[in-house]
N, C-alpha and C positions, 0 to 999 in steps of 0.2 A: 487589433485590440492588444493592449499590453497585458502580458501574463501577470497574474498575481502570485505566481510561484516561479520567479525568474531563475535562470540558470546561475550557477556559481555560488550557491548558498552553503555548500557542504565542503568538508575539509579536503577531499581528494578530487583530483582531476578526473572527469568522467566524460569520455568521448566515445559513445557507442558507435559501432559500424553496422550498416544495414544488413550485411551478410553474416554477422557473427553467429547467429543461431543456425543458419543453414550450414555453415562450416562445421559447427559442432555435430550436426546430424550426419554429415558426410564422414567425419573422422571417427565418430563413436556410434555408428549405425547398428552395432551389435548390442548396444545397451538397451535392454527392454524398458519400454515406457519413457524413453528420452524425449520423443516428440511431444508426448502428452505433458511432460514436465515443462518443457520449453514453452509450450502454448499456454500453460497455466500461468507461468511467470509473465508472459506478455499480456494475457487477459487481466491479470492483477494490476498491471501498470495502467491499462486502459480504463479499468474500473475507477482507479484513483483520479485519473485525468478527467474522466466524465464528471465525477463529483465536484472537482474544482471548477469545471466550466459551468455546471448547473448552479454552483454556489455564487458565482459572480453576479447573477441577476436575481437571486432569491431574496424575498423580504425577510427570511429567517436567518440570513447570514450573520456571522459573528462580526459585530461592529467595533471590536476592540481596536484601538489605534495601533497601526503597524503590526498586525498579527504576524508571528514569526514565519509562517509558511503561506501567507495569503488569506483570502477571504474564505471562510468555512461555514457551510450550512450544517448545523448540528442535527437538523431533521432528516438529513440524507445519510444513507449507509449502503453498503454493498457486500456481496460475497461472491468470490470468483470460483469458477470450475474450469475444467479443461475444454469446455465447448462454449463458454460465454459467462456472463455474470448476472447475478440478481441485483436489482436496484430497488431499495426500499425508500419510501417517502412520497410526499405529495408532488407528483410530476405526471404530466400527460404524455401519451405515446409520441406525439409529434415533437414536443419539446425535448424529450429524451433522445429521439433519433437525431435531431439537430445537434444536441450536445455530444453524442457519441461521435458523429462525423467530424465535428469541430475539434473535439479532443484528439481524435486519431490524427487529424491533419497537423495540429499544433505540436503534439508530442513527437511525431516522427520528423518534424521540420526543425527541431532543435530545442524545444522547451522541455528538456529532459526531466527537470525537477517536478513536473506534473505527475510523474510516476510515484512520488513519495507523498504520503499523507500521515498527519500526526495521530489520527484515530485508527490507524491500521492495527489489526490484531498482532502484527509482528512486534510492535512496540510493547504490547502487553506481555507477550512471550519473553521478550528480552528482559523486561522489568522483573518478571517472576524468576527467571533464571539467575539474574544478578542478585536478587534478594536472597534466594536460596544459597547461592555460592558465598555471599558475604556472611550470611547467618552461620553457615557451617564453619567458615573461617573464624568468626568471632567465638563460636563455641569451642573451637580447637585451641585458639591462642589465648583467650582471656581466662582469668580465674573462674572457678566453677561456682562461686557463690551466686545465689539467685539475682541479687540486685545488679551485679556486674554483667551477668548473662542477659538480663532484661535490657540494660543499657546498650549492650552490644547488638542485640536484636533491633532495637530502635535505630541505632547508628547504621546498621546494615540496610534497613528499609529506606532511611533517608538518603543514604548514598546512592542506592539503586535508583530511587525516584529522580535523583539529580542527573545521573549520567545516562539513564535509559533512553530519553528522547533522542539524544544525539546518536547513540549506538543503534537505536531502533531505525533511525533514518538511514544509517550506513548499511544495516542489514537489509532493509528494503531495497536500497539502490543496487547492492551487489549480489544479493541472494534471492530475495523473494519476488522481485520484479525484473522485467527486461523490456526495453523499448519495443513496442508492438509493430515492428517493421513487416511482420509476416501475417498480420491479421487483416481480415476483410469483414465488413459488416454484412449480415444476412437479414435478420428480422428481429422484431421485438414482440414478445408474447406476454399477455397478462396471465400470471400464474400464481400458485401458492407454493412456497418452498416446502422442504421436508418437515417443517414444524407447523405447517398450515398458515403461515403468515403471507398476506397478499404482497405481491411484488410484480415488477416487470422483469422478464428475462431477456437479456440482450444476447442473441445467438450470433456467434462469430465463426469464421472458418479460417483455416490455415491456407496461406497461399505462398508459393515459392517466390 
């Protein structure tokens, strides 16, 4: 099957190595919580890849011509933890397990961009940080009259909204996700998250 999130869409060369996180653990084993952090990044990537795989066959997928990052089902969402991820949306257990296994195989076989998703919270965080930064800059550099300040705030928000998707994708690729070379599937459990929302929890384990 051809990926809907093919490699090479982003501005920097990205060639992950299967041993990169294991090497980090060996070199920085004195760093408390490092293994949990590395696993969280890998889980985050697999969560995104699973949503992409599920979206490819969903009747609720975005039918916009040539969507920038592939076919996206707006009805699906996820939240990652250091032991697995929650998957929200209308999906049965067998369908989800097949999608997880398929996503894991595809993303570790070279479809790196499956790790990046446009609805990730990373993009929102980047947008908020950019808006705040631009707003402070506008307040500092522009005249202090209300109309100019208001125009500066609007320009800050518009500029942040324009550049945030690309910067968010870069932040996901290099900071908040990592190709899940060290993850193995364990089980799927029907659960409620900490806010009482029904979900499936995909439990994963670390493997050397």
